[in-house]
C-alpha positions in Angstrom: 111.4 4.2 -45.8 111.0 6.7 -48.7 108.8 4.0 -50.3 106.6 3.7 -47.3 106.2 7.6 -47.0 105.1 7.6 -50.7 102.7 4.8 -50.2 101.2 6.5 -47.2 100.8 10.0 -49.0 99.3 7.9 -51.8 96.8 6.2 -49.7 95.9 9.5 -47.7 95.2 11.2 -51.3 93.1 8.0 -52.3 91.2 8.5 -48.7 90.5 12.0 -49.2 89.1 11.5 -52.9 87.0 8.8 -51.6 85.5 10.8 -48.6 84.8 13.8 -51.2 82.9 11.3 -53.5 81.1 10.1 -50.4 80.1 13.5 -49.4 79.0 14.3 -53.1 77.0 11.0 -53.2 75.2 11.9 -49.9 74.1 15.1 -51.4 72.9 13.4 -54.5 71.1 10.9 -52.4 69.1 13.6 -50.7 68.3 15.1 -53.8 67.4 11.8 -55.4 65.0 11.1 -52.6 63.2 14.6 -52.7 62.9 14.0 -56.4 61.4 10.6 -55.8 59.1 11.8 -53.2 57.8 14.5 -55.7 57.5 12.0 -58.1 55.4 9.8 -56.0 53.1 12.7 -55.0 52.5 13.6 -58.7 51.7 9.9 -59.4 49.0 10.0 -56.5 47.5 12.9 -58.1 47.6 11.4 -61.3 45.7 8.4 -60.2 43.2 10.6 -58.4 42.6 12.6 -61.9 42.1 9.2 -63.6 39.6 7.9 -61.0 37.8 11.5 -61.2 37.7 11.3 -65.1 36.6 7.7 -64.9 33.8 8.5 -62.7 32.7 11.3 -64.8 32.7 9.1 -67.9 30.4 6.9 -66.1 28.0 9.8 -64.8 28.1 11.2 -68.4 26.6 7.9 -69.7 23.9 7.8 -67.1 20.4 9.2 -67.9 19.7 12.7 -67.0 18.8 13.6 -63.5 16.4 16.2 -64.2 13.6 16.0 -66.5 11.6 18.9 -67.8 7.8 18.6 -67.1 6.8 22.2 -67.9 8.2 25.4 -68.8 8.3 28.2 -66.3 6.2 31.2 -67.1 6.9 34.7 -65.8 3.9 36.1 -63.8 2.2 38.9 -65.6 0.6 40.9 -62.9 2.0 40.9 -59.2 -0.5 41.1 -56.4 1.1 44.0 -54.0 -1.8 44.1 -51.5 -0.4 41.1 -49.4 3.2 42.5 -49.5 1.6 46.1 -48.2 -0.5 44.5 -45.5 2.5 42.4 -44.0 4.9 45.4 -44.4 2.3 47.5 -42.6 1.9 44.9 -40.0 5.6 44.6 -39.5 6.3 48.3 -39.0 3.2 49.0 -36.7 4.4 45.7 -34.6 7.8 47.2 -34.3 6.7 50.5 -33.1 4.1 49.1 -30.6 6.9 46.7 -29.3 9.3 49.6 -29.0 6.6 51.8 -27.1 5.5 48.6 -25.0 9.1 48.0 -23.8 9.6 51.8 -23.0 6.5 51.5 -20.9 7.4 48.8 -19.0 11.0 49.2 -18.2 11.6 53.0 -17.8 10.7 54.0 -14.5 7.9 56.5 -13.9 8.3 59.7 -11.8 5.7 59.6 -9.0 5.1 62.6 -6.7 6.7 62.4 -3.4 4.3 62.3 -0.5 4.3 65.3 1.5 5.2 64.8 5.2 3.1 67.1 7.7 4.7 67.2 11.0 2.1 68.0 13.5 4.4 69.7 16.0 5.7 72.3 13.4 3.3 75.2 12.9 1.9 75.9 9.5 3.5 78.4 7.4 1.1 81.2 6.7 
């Protein structure tokens, strides 16, 4: 009987040890999955960068998109008359617009007609 009890205790200890190892492996496997997902993301980003580098190398070997036809020159004298004319016209137009809208939408006071009652004697 003692041999069976000792054997049961030994097997329970082995079971506890294995359950503890299983729990530790589950935690390790979760961390392993997270690390593997992170590695996959880094690998995708690396592939994108490689494709971008390759496309830039191809673009670098292509001829220029812009060609210089003539150098730009800074204007020496600016014609201000057109600017003054347009500014004055815009200011005058804004004033006339405001005046016109006021004239159209603001009610005007009209004198009230005086009623004359024929039966009432005129005040002297």
